[in-house]
C-alpha positions in Angstrom: 8.1 154.3 61.0 4.7 156.0 60.4 1.5 155.8 62.7 0.1 153.8 59.9 3.0 150.9 60.5 2.5 151.3 64.0 -1.3 151.2 64.1 -2.0 148.3 61.6 1.6 146.6 61.2 2.2 145.9 64.4 -0.8 144.2 65.5 -0.8 142.0 62.3 2.9 141.1 63.3 2.1 140.1 66.5 -1.0 138.0 65.4 1.1 136.2 62.7 3.6 135.1 65.6 0.4 134.1 67.6 -0.6 132.1 64.9 2.8 130.4 64.3 2.7 129.2 68.4 -0.9 128.2 68.2 0.0 126.0 64.9 2.5 124.2 66.7 0.1 123.4 69.6 -2.5 122.2 67.3 0.2 120.2 65.8 1.1 118.6 69.2 -2.5 118.2 70.5 -3.8 116.7 67.3 -1.1 114.5 66.2 -1.4 112.2 63.2 0.7 109.2 64.8 -2.4 107.0 65.6 -3.5 107.1 62.4 -0.2 106.1 60.7 -0.7 102.9 58.7 2.3 100.4 57.9 3.2 99.9 54.2 1.0 96.5 53.7 -2.0 98.2 55.2 -1.2 101.3 53.0 -1.4 99.5 50.1 -3.9 97.6 51.0 -6.1 100.6 51.8 -5.2 102.1 48.9 -6.3 99.7 46.4 -9.8 99.1 48.3 -10.4 102.9 48.1 -9.7 102.6 44.4 -12.2 99.9 44.2 -14.6 101.8 46.4 -14.1 105.1 44.2 -14.9 103.2 40.8 -17.9 101.3 42.1 -20.8 102.3 39.8 -23.8 101.0 41.8 -23.3 104.4 44.1 -24.2 106.2 40.7 -27.0 104.0 39.8 -28.9 104.0 43.2 -28.5 107.5 43.1 -30.4 107.8 39.9 -33.2 105.5 40.9 -33.5 107.0 44.4 -33.4 110.3 43.6 -36.4 110.9 41.5 -38.2 108.9 44.0 -37.4 111.3 46.8 -38.3 114.0 44.7 -41.7 112.6 44.1 -42.1 111.6 47.9 -41.2 115.2 48.9 -43.7 116.9 46.1 -46.5 114.5 47.5 -45.7 115.6 51.0 -45.7 119.1 50.3 -49.2 119.1 48.2 -50.7 117.0 51.2 -49.5 120.1 53.7 -51.2 122.6 51.2 -54.1 120.2 51.0 -54.4 120.1 55.2 -54.0 123.7 55.1 -56.7 124.5 52.8 -59.4 121.8 54.1 -59.4 123.4 57.8 -63.3 123.5 59.1 -64.5 127.2 59.3 -65.8 126.4 62.9 -62.4 126.2 64.3 -61.8 129.6 63.2 -65.1 130.9 64.8 -64.2 128.9 67.8 -60.9 130.9 68.1 -62.1 134.2 67.5 -64.9 133.7 70.2 -62.2 132.4 72.6 -60.1 136.0 72.2 
């Protein structure tokens, strides 16, 4: 065994062993048993999930809402720029006098 084997390999081996133990602890702490379904509920859930996945209304609503959201954000950004440009000059003079 070389120095490199001991300095790099041994900590890596210990880390791999620790990760195995922590994986077992995580499986114990977060078991999947509360989420298991019966065979009838599983088949109903699978068919409902397939119907939900094939629903085209989500896609169509995204085509409608997407451009509207884009226009709304552009208007908001333009109003912020306009508000920054229309600041009264006297406000700056009052700030300079206060300092």
